[in-house]
Backbone of each chain as ProteinMPNN parsed JSONL, in Angstrom:
{"seq_chain_A": "MSENYLVDGPIPTSFIASYIEAFAFRTDAGGHSFFIGQVRADILDNKKVIAIEYSAYESMVEAEADNIKSRVLSEFNDVKSITIIHSKGLVKAGEVSLAVMVSAGHRQQAIQACSLAVEMIKKNLPVWKKEIYEDDSYSWKENK", "coords_chain_A": {"N_chain_A": [[0.861, -1.189, 0.0], [0.615, 2.19, -0.879], [2.106, 5.006, 0.664], [1.18, 8.298, 1.57], [3.305, 10.856, 1.406], [3.429, 13.518, 0.918], [1.997, 16.748, 1.293], [-0.307, 19.256, 0.18], [0.722, 22.575, 0.28], [1.218, 24.287, 3.49], [2.024, 22.235, 6.359], [-0.523, 21.315, 8.466], [-0.603, 22.295, 11.888], [-2.176, 20.758, 13.441], [-1.857, 18.153, 12.54], [0.372, 17.27, 13.829], [-0.276, 17.273, 16.506], [-2.295, 15.352, 16.346], [-0.853, 13.067, 15.794], [0.465, 12.581, 18.215], [-1.721, 12.166, 19.85], [-2.752, 9.85, 18.705], [-0.914, 8.047, 19.533], [-1.521, 7.561, 22.135], [-2.665, 5.15, 22.54], [-0.681, 3.384, 22.142], [0.999, 1.928, 24.232], [3.503, 0.884, 24.39], [5.34, 2.705, 23.678], [7.697, 5.067, 24.848], [8.644, 7.534, 24.317], [8.656, 10.364, 22.066], [10.291, 11.734, 19.277], [10.6, 14.675, 17.533], [11.18, 16.363, 14.427], [10.478, 19.461, 13.299], [10.196, 21.262, 10.496], [10.416, 24.576, 9.463], [9.529, 27.354, 7.403], [11.912, 29.766, 6.996], [12.455, 33.24, 7.366], [14.746, 34.177, 5.682], [17.324, 36.529, 4.794], [18.43, 37.754, 1.799], [20.7, 39.475, -0.121], [19.616, 41.871, 0.897], [16.918, 41.311, 0.629], [13.931, 39.911, 1.825], [12.898, 36.561, 2.532], [9.683, 35.517, 1.729], [8.199, 33.317, 1.242], [8.34, 29.808, 0.367], [8.375, 27.869, -2.529], [7.657, 24.599, -3.084], [8.57, 21.785, -5.057], [8.188, 18.459, -6.363], [9.379, 15.192, -7.281], [7.2, 12.947, -7.491], [6.751, 10.128, -7.488], [9.247, 9.152, -6.962], [9.772, 10.335, -4.518], [8.088, 8.846, -2.916], [9.292, 6.301, -3.104], [11.843, 6.842, -2.013], [11.235, 7.854, 0.55], [9.974, 5.632, 1.642], [12.204, 4.002, 1.706], [13.81, 5.356, 3.554], [12.289, 5.073, 5.877], [12.337, 2.252, 6.119], [15.069, 1.841, 6.55], [15.467, 3.179, 8.982], [13.765, 1.724, 10.704], [14.966, -0.766, 10.572], [17.5, -0.298, 11.56], [17.157, 0.709, 14.114], [16.03, -0.875, 16.714], [14.325, -0.316, 18.756], [12.548, 1.529, 17.89], [9.222, 2.355, 17.253], [7.588, 3.549, 15.404], [7.649, 5.659, 12.525], [6.969, 8.725, 11.045], [6.771, 10.622, 8.111], [6.335, 13.726, 6.69], [6.087, 15.975, 4.029], [5.868, 19.202, 2.615], [4.354, 20.244, -0.505], [4.146, 22.699, -3.124], [3.121, 26.035, -2.192], [4.52, 27.498, 0.704], [4.377, 29.651, 3.359], [6.602, 32.0, 5.026], [7.296, 31.096, 8.339], [5.461, 29.097, 8.407], [4.896, 25.503, 8.533], [6.855, 23.089, 6.866], [7.967, 20.602, 6.871], [7.648, 17.548, 8.589], [8.959, 15.268, 10.773], [8.408, 12.495, 12.601], [9.086, 10.465, 15.24], [8.644, 7.544, 17.114], [9.54, 5.735, 20.004], [10.54, 3.106, 22.274], [12.256, 4.154, 24.155], [14.132, 7.184, 24.915], [16.678, 7.528, 23.673], [17.017, 6.132, 21.187], [14.822, 7.195, 19.848], [15.559, 9.878, 19.441], [17.996, 9.615, 18.013], [17.172, 8.192, 15.747], [15.345, 9.94, 14.597], [17.015, 12.04, 13.933], [18.706, 10.79, 12.048], [16.819, 10.228, 10.045], [16.061, 12.806, 9.232], [18.482, 13.782, 8.154], [18.79, 11.993, 6.033], [16.562, 12.671, 4.514], [17.233, 15.245, 3.732], [19.353, 14.666, 2.084], [18.472, 12.774, 0.178], [15.8, 13.056, -0.7], [13.747, 13.707, -3.461], [13.063, 16.658, -3.843], [12.484, 20.062, -4.565], [13.269, 23.542, -4.069], [12.079, 26.841, -4.325], [12.967, 29.905, -3.371], [11.011, 32.637, -2.485], [10.962, 36.114, -2.695], [10.308, 39.306, -1.037], [9.997, 41.174, -3.034], [8.898, 39.808, -5.079], [10.767, 38.546, -6.649], [12.83, 35.568, -7.141], [14.776, 32.671, -6.107], [16.424, 29.589, -6.881], [17.166, 26.979, -4.628], [19.745, 24.906, -3.129], [20.472, 21.978, -1.233], [23.138, 21.915, 1.058]], "CA_chain_A": [[0.0, 0.0, 0.0], [1.501, 3.349, -0.942], [1.861, 5.989, 1.7], [1.226, 9.645, 1.038], [4.271, 11.62, 2.18], [3.388, 14.921, 0.517], [0.733, 17.478, 1.445], [-0.317, 20.534, -0.54], [0.814, 23.74, 1.152], [1.826, 24.061, 4.803], [1.536, 21.103, 7.154], [-1.285, 21.863, 9.597], [-0.035, 21.887, 13.169], [-3.067, 19.738, 14.014], [-1.321, 16.821, 12.189], [1.391, 16.918, 14.812], [-1.03, 16.92, 17.716], [-3.017, 14.094, 16.089], [0.117, 11.976, 15.898], [0.681, 12.302, 19.645], [-2.968, 11.596, 20.384], [-2.895, 8.479, 18.213], [-0.005, 7.201, 20.275], [-2.029, 7.303, 23.484], [-3.03, 3.738, 22.61], [0.529, 2.568, 21.983], [1.674, 2.098, 25.519], [4.884, 0.389, 24.326], [6.218, 3.842, 23.361], [8.025, 5.893, 26.01], [9.048, 8.877, 23.923], [8.593, 10.774, 20.662], [11.228, 12.787, 18.883], [10.075, 15.318, 16.335], [11.798, 17.509, 13.791], [9.473, 20.236, 12.571], [10.894, 22.246, 9.668], [9.579, 25.75, 9.238], [10.139, 28.276, 6.44], [12.585, 30.84, 7.704], [12.507, 34.471, 6.57], [16.137, 34.558, 5.433], [17.523, 37.767, 4.029], [19.451, 37.575, 0.764], [20.836, 40.753, -0.852], [18.63, 42.812, 1.463], [15.536, 40.934, 0.332], [13.475, 38.917, 2.787], [12.096, 35.446, 2.015], [8.305, 35.543, 2.225], [7.609, 31.984, 1.048], [9.077, 28.858, -0.459], [7.533, 26.998, -3.349], [8.281, 23.277, -3.174], [8.104, 20.861, -6.094], [8.681, 17.116, -6.035], [9.215, 14.064, -8.204], [6.394, 12.297, -6.474], [6.916, 8.662, -7.388], [10.545, 8.872, -6.338], [9.621, 10.692, -3.103], [7.49, 7.681, -2.248], [10.301, 5.235, -3.017], [12.922, 7.24, -1.105], [10.716, 7.937, 1.913], [9.829, 4.221, 2.059], [13.56, 3.516, 1.971], [14.253, 5.979, 4.81], [11.561, 4.401, 6.957], [12.876, 0.886, 6.266], [16.42, 1.921, 7.135], [15.323, 3.554, 10.389], [13.164, 0.618, 11.457], [15.89, -1.904, 10.657], [18.695, 0.082, 12.33], [16.796, 1.066, 15.486], [15.028, -1.891, 17.046], [13.397, 0.195, 19.771], [11.631, 2.483, 17.242], [7.912, 1.741, 16.996], [6.913, 4.183, 14.278], [8.21, 6.901, 11.987], [6.095, 9.401, 10.079], [7.445, 11.683, 7.342], [5.415, 14.522, 5.878], [6.759, 17.12, 3.404], [4.961, 20.037, 1.818], [4.599, 20.657, -1.882], [3.409, 23.94, -3.342], [3.569, 27.261, -1.52], [4.51, 27.551, 2.16], [4.836, 30.993, 3.715], [7.533, 32.104, 6.153], [6.63, 30.833, 9.612], [4.628, 27.889, 8.3], [5.639, 24.242, 8.621], [6.984, 22.409, 5.571], [8.472, 19.243, 7.065], [7.457, 16.942, 9.91], [9.484, 13.909, 10.95], [7.957, 12.159, 13.959], [9.567, 9.109, 15.54], [8.278, 7.066, 18.447], [10.343, 4.585, 20.414], [10.363, 2.716, 23.67], [13.112, 5.001, 24.992], [14.481, 8.447, 24.245], [17.936, 7.582, 22.918], [16.792, 5.748, 19.791], [13.877, 8.139, 19.232], [16.313, 11.064, 19.027], [18.975, 9.251, 16.978], [16.456, 7.794, 14.528], [14.782, 11.161, 14.001], [18.141, 12.772, 13.346], [19.11, 10.081, 10.83], [15.784, 10.406, 9.02], [16.14, 14.181, 8.704], [19.674, 13.881, 7.279], [18.516, 11.238, 4.799], [15.617, 13.467, 3.73], [17.989, 16.347, 3.128], [20.277, 14.154, 1.061], [17.93, 11.85, -0.824], [14.411, 13.224, -1.139], [13.724, 14.523, -4.681], [12.225, 17.836, -3.632], [13.203, 21.288, -4.925], [12.611, 24.706, -3.507], [12.268, 28.148, -4.908], [12.72, 30.934, -2.353], [10.339, 33.798, -3.07], [11.304, 37.293, -1.901], [9.219, 40.268, -0.893], [9.787, 41.933, -4.282], [8.42, 38.81, -6.055], [11.848, 37.8, -7.302], [13.009, 34.263, -6.5], [15.969, 31.918, -6.5], [16.399, 28.149, -6.609], [18.124, 26.644, -3.582], [20.242, 23.528, -3.073], [20.97, 21.56, 0.077], [24.604, 21.792, 1.102]], "C_chain_A": [[0.895, 1.237, 0.0], [1.099, 4.346, 0.132], [1.974, 7.369, 1.09], [2.131, 10.505, 1.903], [4.193, 13.112, 1.925], [2.018, 15.507, 0.808], [0.844, 18.776, 0.652], [-0.247, 21.681, 0.45], [1.414, 23.396, 2.509], [1.221, 22.851, 5.507], [0.757, 21.69, 8.329], [-0.684, 21.395, 10.918], [-0.92, 20.83, 13.832], [-2.595, 18.321, 13.668], [-0.409, 16.33, 13.298], [0.713, 16.512, 16.121], [-1.746, 15.586, 17.535], [-2.101, 12.891, 16.224], [0.302, 11.582, 17.364], [-0.568, 11.637, 20.227], [-3.13, 10.143, 19.949], [-2.019, 7.531, 19.011], [-0.433, 6.937, 21.713], [-2.358, 5.824, 23.655], [-1.822, 2.816, 22.493], [1.355, 2.69, 23.251], [3.038, 1.416, 25.556], [5.863, 1.521, 23.988], [6.434, 4.677, 24.618], [8.416, 7.309, 25.62], [8.897, 9.097, 22.442], [9.662, 11.819, 20.435], [10.752, 13.357, 17.567], [11.098, 16.278, 15.764], [10.706, 18.188, 13.003], [10.223, 21.329, 11.816], [9.95, 23.381, 9.307], [10.278, 26.645, 8.214], [10.652, 29.498, 7.198], [12.667, 32.063, 6.796], [13.952, 34.939, 6.449], [16.178, 35.885, 4.686], [18.689, 37.556, 3.081], [19.511, 38.856, -0.045], [19.787, 41.763, -0.411], [17.186, 42.502, 1.134], [15.139, 39.794, 1.272], [12.669, 37.814, 2.086], [10.688, 35.56, 2.596], [7.636, 34.172, 2.089], [8.6, 31.105, 0.309], [8.055, 28.064, -1.25], [8.275, 25.683, -3.545], [7.695, 22.506, -4.35], [8.781, 19.511, -5.844], [8.473, 16.146, -7.188], [8.515, 12.996, -7.37], [6.618, 10.794, -6.373], [8.256, 8.319, -6.728], [10.555, 9.307, -4.866], [9.078, 9.484, -2.341], [8.533, 6.592, -2.049], [11.381, 5.602, -2.001], [12.447, 7.327, 0.332], [10.466, 6.538, 2.481], [11.19, 3.675, 2.488], [14.082, 4.078, 3.299], [13.572, 5.297, 5.991], [12.122, 2.993, 7.195], [14.225, 0.906, 6.952], [16.326, 2.226, 8.626], [14.793, 2.377, 11.205], [14.118, -0.571, 11.564], [17.102, -1.573, 11.526], [18.388, 0.337, 13.804], [15.682, 0.159, 15.965], [14.053, -1.451, 18.135], [12.385, 1.169, 19.17], [10.341, 1.758, 16.878], [7.294, 2.296, 15.721], [7.698, 5.403, 13.827], [7.249, 7.44, 10.937], [6.879, 10.535, 9.432], [6.383, 12.407, 6.543], [6.194, 15.727, 5.332], [5.743, 17.894, 2.587], [5.357, 20.022, 0.352], [3.742, 21.894, -2.121], [3.951, 25.045, -2.433], [3.435, 27.173, -0.007], [5.114, 28.903, 2.562], [5.822, 30.941, 4.879], [6.757, 31.93, 7.454], [5.752, 29.6, 9.588], [5.513, 26.654, 8.218], [5.657, 23.546, 7.271], [7.524, 20.988, 5.697], [8.144, 18.783, 8.473], [8.02, 15.527, 9.86], [9.192, 13.549, 12.394], [8.277, 10.7, 14.217], [9.164, 8.751, 16.952], [9.07, 5.817, 18.763], [10.043, 4.255, 21.862], [11.096, 3.679, 24.604], [13.67, 6.164, 24.176], [15.684, 8.346, 23.315], [17.702, 7.238, 21.446], [15.789, 6.67, 19.102], [14.649, 9.331, 18.66], [17.272, 10.727, 17.885], [18.272, 8.918, 15.661], [15.875, 9.011, 13.827], [15.878, 11.937, 13.286], [18.596, 12.112, 12.042], [18.095, 10.321, 9.715], [15.855, 11.801, 8.402], [17.333, 14.33, 7.764], [19.451, 13.135, 5.972], [17.529, 11.996, 3.91], [16.352, 14.58, 3.004], [18.828, 15.855, 1.957], [19.543, 13.502, -0.113], [16.539, 12.147, -1.344], [14.359, 14.159, -2.36], [12.681, 15.63, -4.58], [13.09, 19.051, -3.961], [12.488, 22.486, -4.334], [13.072, 25.999, -4.165], [11.961, 29.143, -3.795], [12.112, 32.144, -3.045], [10.538, 34.984, -2.14], [10.18, 38.316, -1.938], [9.0, 41.118, -2.143], [9.334, 41.021, -5.422], [9.518, 38.156, -6.872], [12.027, 36.479, -6.555], [14.368, 33.695, -6.854], [15.806, 30.462, -6.099], [17.491, 27.831, -5.597], [18.585, 25.194, -3.712], [20.617, 23.214, -1.648], [22.484, 21.41, 0.021], [24.956, 20.592, 1.975]], "O_chain_A": [[1.833, 1.323, 0.793], [-0.077, 4.504, 0.459], [2.782, 7.585, 0.186], [1.762, 10.85, 3.025], [4.823, 13.895, 2.636], [0.997, 14.851, 0.599], [1.932, 19.322, 0.473], [-1.066, 21.759, 1.365], [2.041, 22.349, 2.669], [0.066, 22.492, 5.281], [1.304, 22.474, 9.105], [-0.301, 20.233, 11.053], [-0.453, 20.088, 14.696], [-2.889, 17.38, 14.405], [-0.41, 15.153, 13.66], [1.094, 15.528, 16.754], [-1.799, 14.778, 18.462], [-2.508, 11.833, 16.703], [0.297, 10.4, 17.706], [-0.48, 10.677, 20.992], [-3.589, 9.304, 20.724], [-2.339, 6.35, 19.153], [0.219, 6.177, 22.428], [-2.337, 5.301, 24.77], [-1.929, 1.611, 22.719], [2.301, 3.474, 23.315], [3.674, 1.36, 26.609], [7.077, 1.318, 24.009], [5.493, 4.963, 25.358], [8.511, 8.189, 26.476], [8.991, 8.161, 21.647], [9.91, 12.676, 21.283], [10.526, 12.625, 16.603], [11.811, 16.943, 16.516], [10.078, 17.575, 12.14], [10.815, 22.218, 12.428], [8.814, 23.15, 8.892], [11.507, 26.681, 8.172], [9.918, 30.158, 7.933], [12.92, 31.937, 5.598], [14.34, 35.954, 7.028], [15.212, 36.299, 4.045], [19.796, 37.223, 3.503], [18.501, 39.289, -0.599], [19.154, 42.423, -1.234], [16.312, 43.344, 1.339], [15.898, 38.849, 1.486], [11.876, 38.079, 1.183], [10.521, 35.684, 3.809], [6.629, 33.901, 2.742], [9.563, 31.583, -0.291], [7.021, 27.644, -0.73], [9.374, 25.651, -4.099], [6.493, 22.559, -4.61], [9.821, 19.44, -5.189], [7.523, 16.263, -7.962], [9.155, 12.242, -6.638], [6.668, 10.25, -5.269], [8.373, 7.316, -6.025], [11.265, 8.715, -4.054], [9.557, 9.15, -1.257], [8.649, 6.026, -0.962], [11.792, 4.755, -1.207], [13.166, 6.922, 1.246], [10.717, 6.288, 3.66], [11.308, 2.98, 3.497], [14.718, 3.363, 4.074], [14.218, 4.983, 6.99], [12.352, 2.596, 8.338], [14.497, 0.088, 7.831], [17.017, 1.611, 9.438], [15.318, 2.072, 12.276], [14.078, -1.307, 12.55], [17.671, -2.462, 12.159], [19.269, 0.195, 14.652], [14.514, 0.394, 15.657], [13.067, -2.137, 18.404], [11.459, 1.595, 19.86], [10.366, 0.686, 16.274], [6.557, 1.592, 15.031], [8.328, 6.089, 14.632], [6.781, 6.711, 10.063], [7.559, 11.306, 10.109], [5.618, 11.785, 5.805], [6.879, 16.418, 6.086], [4.868, 17.312, 1.948], [6.52, 19.818, 0.003], [2.749, 22.121, -1.429], [5.091, 24.987, -1.97], [2.375, 26.819, 0.51], [6.223, 29.247, 2.151], [5.869, 29.962, 5.623], [5.702, 32.535, 7.649], [5.341, 29.109, 10.64], [6.696, 26.729, 7.887], [4.627, 23.42, 6.608], [7.533, 20.246, 4.715], [8.334, 19.525, 9.437], [7.625, 14.706, 9.033], [9.669, 14.215, 13.312], [7.805, 9.811, 13.509], [9.318, 9.549, 17.876], [9.253, 4.949, 17.91], [9.387, 5.015, 22.574], [10.622, 3.983, 25.699], [13.684, 6.144, 22.945], [15.714, 9.006, 22.276], [18.141, 7.971, 20.56], [15.894, 6.904, 17.898], [14.412, 9.74, 17.524], [17.353, 11.465, 16.902], [18.728, 9.318, 14.589], [15.911, 9.102, 12.599], [15.687, 12.427, 12.173], [18.843, 12.796, 11.05], [18.472, 10.586, 8.574], [15.724, 11.953, 7.188], [17.212, 14.933, 6.698], [19.879, 13.597, 4.914], [17.649, 11.965, 2.685], [16.125, 14.827, 1.82], [18.988, 16.558, 0.959], [19.948, 13.659, -1.265], [16.122, 11.553, -2.339], [14.87, 15.277, -2.3], [11.589, 15.55, -5.144], [14.286, 19.065, -3.67], [11.276, 22.466, -4.122], [14.239, 26.206, -4.497], [10.825, 29.219, -3.325], [12.626, 32.618, -4.058], [10.311, 34.876, -0.935], [9.245, 38.225, -2.734], [7.938, 41.72, -2.301], [9.379, 41.409, -6.59], [9.234, 37.296, -7.707], [11.459, 36.281, -5.481], [15.033, 34.167, -7.777], [15.141, 30.141, -5.114], [18.605, 28.347, -5.691], [17.909, 24.365, -4.321], [21.043, 24.108, -0.915], [23.037, 20.857, -0.93], [26.134, 20.288, 2.161]]}, "seq_chain_B": "MEVKVLFFGVLTEVTGTACKHYFDVFNLGDLKHRVIDDFPEIVHYNFRIALNNQIIDGDHELQSSDEVVYLPPFAGG", "coords_chain_B": {"N_chain_B": [[8.221, 3.633, -30.559], [8.694, 5.294, -27.693], [9.799, 7.655, -25.372], [9.529, 9.13, -22.194], [10.526, 12.239, -20.944], [11.268, 13.925, -18.018], [11.577, 17.078, -16.41], [12.896, 18.839, -13.612], [12.806, 21.303, -10.932], [15.09, 23.996, -11.329], [15.597, 23.3, -13.935], [13.189, 23.153, -15.274], [12.773, 25.718, -16.013], [14.976, 26.254, -17.596], [14.506, 24.58, -19.774], [11.952, 25.244, -20.399], [9.841, 23.605, -19.99], [8.089, 20.902, -18.276], [7.931, 18.374, -19.127], [8.794, 16.233, -21.815], [8.414, 14.385, -24.792], [10.279, 11.874, -26.42], [11.1, 10.29, -29.482], [11.956, 7.182, -31.019], [14.517, 6.716, -29.861], [17.13, 4.925, -28.493], [19.034, 4.495, -26.595], [20.435, 5.833, -23.554], [22.573, 7.573, -23.843], [22.266, 8.623, -26.448], [19.819, 9.889, -26.069], [20.486, 11.877, -24.235], [22.114, 13.486, -25.83], [20.225, 14.396, -27.66], [18.601, 15.874, -25.994], [20.357, 17.919, -25.269], [20.725, 19.08, -27.773], [18.179, 20.143, -28.128], [17.963, 21.82, -25.914], [20.346, 23.69, -25.374], [21.456, 25.183, -23.252], [21.364, 23.598, -21.055], [23.674, 22.286, -20.456], [25.114, 23.819, -18.721], [24.268, 23.353, -16.194], [24.068, 21.542, -13.077], [23.115, 18.203, -12.662], [21.528, 15.031, -11.968], [20.621, 11.901, -13.433], [17.664, 10.01, -13.553], [16.334, 6.821, -14.239], [13.313, 5.44, -14.659], [12.725, 5.809, -11.864], [15.17, 5.151, -10.673], [18.338, 6.325, -9.865], [20.906, 6.72, -12.195], [24.148, 6.13, -13.637], [26.171, 6.805, -16.504], [25.751, 5.022, -19.645], [22.721, 3.487, -20.903], [20.398, 1.094, -21.986], [17.286, 1.935, -23.587], [13.767, 1.423, -23.224], [10.519, 1.337, -24.773], [8.156, 3.555, -23.344], [9.717, 4.059, -21.103], [10.776, 6.181, -18.388], [12.599, 8.998, -18.126], [14.383, 11.08, -16.005], [15.429, 14.3, -15.253], [17.309, 15.442, -12.695], [17.952, 18.093, -10.758], [20.251, 19.277, -8.142], [19.096, 18.25, -4.927], [16.719, 19.761, -2.624], [15.229, 19.327, -0.373], [13.467, 19.222, 2.79]], "CA_chain_B": [[9.209, 3.688, -29.459], [8.512, 6.634, -27.139], [10.349, 7.796, -24.028], [9.095, 10.384, -21.564], [11.598, 12.903, -20.186], [10.758, 14.918, -17.074], [12.543, 18.044, -15.879], [12.464, 19.383, -12.336], [13.551, 22.412, -10.352], [15.509, 25.063, -12.242], [15.613, 22.805, -15.321], [11.905, 23.457, -15.93], [12.927, 27.054, -16.611], [15.995, 26.158, -18.641], [13.91, 23.909, -20.942], [10.621, 25.789, -20.666], [8.83, 22.561, -19.897], [8.3, 19.88, -17.256], [7.829, 17.042, -19.739], [8.926, 16.196, -23.276], [8.493, 13.013, -25.295], [11.244, 11.638, -27.498], [10.741, 9.097, -30.249], [13.03, 6.467, -31.724], [15.825, 6.862, -29.221], [17.242, 3.585, -27.95], [19.887, 4.447, -25.42], [20.441, 7.065, -22.778], [23.579, 8.466, -24.422], [21.627, 9.327, -27.576], [18.779, 10.774, -25.54], [21.152, 13.051, -23.642], [22.538, 14.365, -26.934], [19.033, 15.035, -28.233], [18.157, 16.903, -25.043], [21.285, 19.053, -25.411], [20.387, 19.745, -29.047], [16.948, 20.925, -27.945], [18.118, 22.8, -24.833], [21.814, 23.777, -25.221], [21.847, 25.787, -21.97], [21.308, 22.602, -19.974], [25.04, 21.836, -20.132], [25.674, 24.678, -17.678], [23.617, 23.037, -14.927], [24.329, 20.247, -12.436], [21.946, 17.348, -12.478], [21.685, 13.589, -12.131], [19.532, 11.366, -14.262], [17.016, 8.794, -13.068], [15.592, 6.047, -15.231], [12.276, 4.677, -13.948], [12.881, 5.982, -10.41], [16.5, 4.789, -10.168], [19.409, 7.198, -10.367], [21.898, 5.911, -12.912], [25.311, 6.769, -14.274], [26.605, 6.152, -17.736], [24.774, 4.715, -20.674], [21.74, 2.462, -20.562], [19.414, 0.9, -23.063], [15.946, 2.443, -23.284], [12.611, 0.686, -23.758], [9.352, 2.201, -24.942], [7.481, 3.909, -22.082], [10.651, 4.415, -20.03], [10.681, 7.56, -17.907], [13.933, 9.52, -17.816], [14.129, 12.28, -15.222], [16.581, 15.161, -14.988], [17.19, 15.839, -11.288], [18.951, 19.025, -10.208], [20.537, 18.972, -6.728], [17.891, 18.271, -4.104], [16.601, 20.855, -1.657], [14.125, 18.996, 0.523], [13.656, 19.363, 4.223]], "C_chain_B": [[9.175, 5.125, -28.92], [9.01, 6.651, -25.699], [9.894, 9.137, -23.47], [10.266, 10.953, -20.772], [10.964, 13.972, -19.302], [11.899, 15.813, -16.604], [11.992, 18.612, -14.585], [13.308, 20.585, -11.943], [13.875, 23.455, -11.404], [15.474, 24.598, -13.706], [14.287, 23.0, -16.027], [11.971, 24.836, -16.578], [13.921, 27.017, -17.766], [15.382, 25.577, -19.924], [12.561, 24.507, -21.321], [9.515, 24.755, -20.558], [9.131, 21.622, -18.736], [8.362, 18.49, -17.884], [7.985, 17.141, -21.245], [9.048, 14.729, -23.684], [9.501, 12.933, -26.424], [10.928, 10.307, -28.157], [11.98, 8.494, -30.885], [14.404, 6.804, -31.176], [16.013, 5.645, -28.332], [18.239, 3.44, -26.82], [20.019, 5.835, -24.814], [21.436, 8.073, -23.343], [22.991, 9.298, -25.557], [20.58, 10.307, -27.07], [19.401, 12.037, -24.962], [21.598, 14.022, -24.736], [21.345, 15.098, -27.52], [18.518, 16.127, -27.294], [19.064, 18.131, -25.143], [21.025, 19.81, -26.714], [19.176, 20.654, -28.869], [17.132, 22.056, -26.945], [19.599, 22.991, -24.537], [22.266, 24.316, -23.877], [21.935, 24.754, -20.848], [22.707, 22.144, -19.555], [25.678, 22.659, -19.01], [25.129, 24.351, -16.293], [24.036, 21.666, -14.413], [23.042, 19.464, -12.341], [22.389, 15.895, -12.508], [20.489, 13.113, -12.952], [18.987, 10.114, -13.598], [16.284, 8.139, -14.231], [14.605, 5.19, -14.458], [12.526, 4.635, -12.444], [14.246, 5.611, -9.844], [17.536, 5.745, -10.74], [20.464, 6.327, -11.023], [23.025, 6.784, -13.446], [25.538, 6.095, -15.597], [25.463, 5.845, -18.677], [23.841, 3.591, -20.224], [20.799, 2.328, -21.739], [18.055, 1.459, -22.636], [14.882, 1.566, -23.926], [11.479, 1.69, -23.94], [8.644, 2.357, -23.607], [8.414, 4.097, -20.901], [10.46, 5.885, -19.659], [12.085, 7.986, -17.467], [13.735, 10.864, -17.138], [15.432, 13.023, -14.962], [16.404, 15.784, -13.61], [18.281, 16.833, -10.907], [19.237, 18.668, -8.746], [19.31, 19.181, -5.86], [17.917, 19.408, -3.092], [15.475, 20.588, -0.675], [14.474, 19.242, 1.972], [13.742, 20.8, 4.676]], "O_chain_B": [[9.579, 6.06, -29.612], [8.679, 5.769, -24.908], [9.874, 10.146, -24.176], [10.919, 10.234, -20.016], [10.214, 14.821, -19.784], [13.031, 15.364, -16.425], [10.789, 18.843, -14.457], [14.361, 20.853, -12.521], [13.05, 23.765, -12.264], [15.336, 25.419, -14.612], [14.246, 23.013, -17.257], [11.3, 25.088, -17.579], [13.724, 27.673, -18.789], [15.698, 26.027, -21.026], [12.079, 24.303, -22.436], [8.385, 24.996, -20.983], [10.265, 21.544, -18.264], [8.798, 17.536, -17.24], [7.394, 18.011, -21.885], [9.703, 13.936, -23.007], [9.566, 13.817, -27.278], [10.545, 9.337, -27.502], [12.924, 9.198, -31.241], [15.327, 7.134, -31.92], [15.153, 5.352, -27.501], [18.297, 2.403, -26.16], [19.757, 6.853, -25.454], [21.184, 9.278, -23.327], [23.187, 10.511, -25.623], [20.465, 11.422, -27.579], [18.897, 13.139, -25.178], [21.472, 15.237, -24.582], [21.435, 16.283, -27.841], [18.056, 17.175, -27.745], [18.58, 19.262, -25.105], [21.098, 21.038, -26.748], [19.138, 21.774, -29.38], [16.538, 23.125, -27.094], [20.074, 22.489, -23.518], [23.34, 23.954, -23.398], [22.525, 25.024, -19.802], [22.901, 21.672, -18.435], [26.673, 22.238, -18.419], [25.493, 25.007, -15.317], [24.32, 20.752, -15.187], [21.998, 20.007, -11.979], [23.468, 15.564, -13.0], [19.499, 13.823, -13.131], [19.747, 9.263, -13.136], [15.699, 8.807, -15.084], [15.004, 4.313, -13.691], [12.538, 3.567, -11.832], [14.46, 5.746, -8.639], [17.603, 5.95, -11.952], [20.868, 5.308, -10.464], [22.875, 7.985, -13.669], [25.146, 4.945, -15.795], [24.35, 6.347, -18.518], [24.141, 2.849, -19.289], [20.45, 3.307, -22.398], [17.722, 1.452, -21.451], [15.067, 1.038, -25.023], [11.483, 2.762, -23.334], [8.544, 1.406, -22.832], [7.937, 4.281, -19.781], [10.05, 6.71, -20.475], [12.671, 7.404, -16.554], [12.992, 11.705, -17.643], [16.414, 12.438, -14.505], [15.471, 16.554, -13.38], [19.436, 16.437, -10.748], [18.533, 17.838, -8.17], [18.575, 20.155, -6.025], [18.972, 19.944, -2.75], [14.834, 21.523, -0.195], [15.636, 19.444, 2.325], [13.902, 21.063, 5.867]]}, "name": "protein", "num_of_chains": 2, "seq": "MSENYLVDGPIPTSFIASYIEAFAFRTDAGGHSFFIGQVRADILDNKKVIAIEYSAYESMVEAEADNIKSRVLSEFNDVKSITIIHSKGLVKAGEVSLAVMVSAGHRQQAIQACSLAVEMIKKNLPVWKKEIYEDDSYSWKENKMEVKVLFFGVLTEVTGTACKHYFDVFNLGDLKHRVIDDFPEIVHYNFRIALNNQIIDGDHELQSSDEVVYLPPFAGG"}
């Protein structure tokens, strides 16, 4: 069954709360580690970022995100669940564009697994971003 | 014999399109040359190529309905 890793526009903060609430029934989990990525109003050449427009190669996002989840679950045997959500389309400064949520029996693996997943997303997820500035100009960004 | 080529990120601006179909091209090397013929500016950009969701290097045979994707450096997260 394919999982939907992409949402249109900003990720509603209610998704994050819902994840925690859903885990109320999983009493084998002792901790959650989250990375929540937000669009930052960087300043480039005296111009402020007002939004980022994300685009994605969707079928490969699915394959790569599946791969990240498999790697995390196989490397961290205390991890119970990992959820990855990335925005596509327009996300304004201050809004959430990435959520990585990991639940584990104990904190150490929750934190390490979340960190690994975020680094793998940065490296391997076929997503592109166009920073849009307050004067309507834009530039394409790359992960370093 | 038809192959679909997708462009992403800045390459959609360089080529003016997100998708182009090529006919009667049987290996990736030839396809790359045809893309350069159509969009000469593309040689100034960094990208990797994926064939049917797999990033590949070098030449490769193409089949009808293959999907070749030009991937600029990623920027997710």
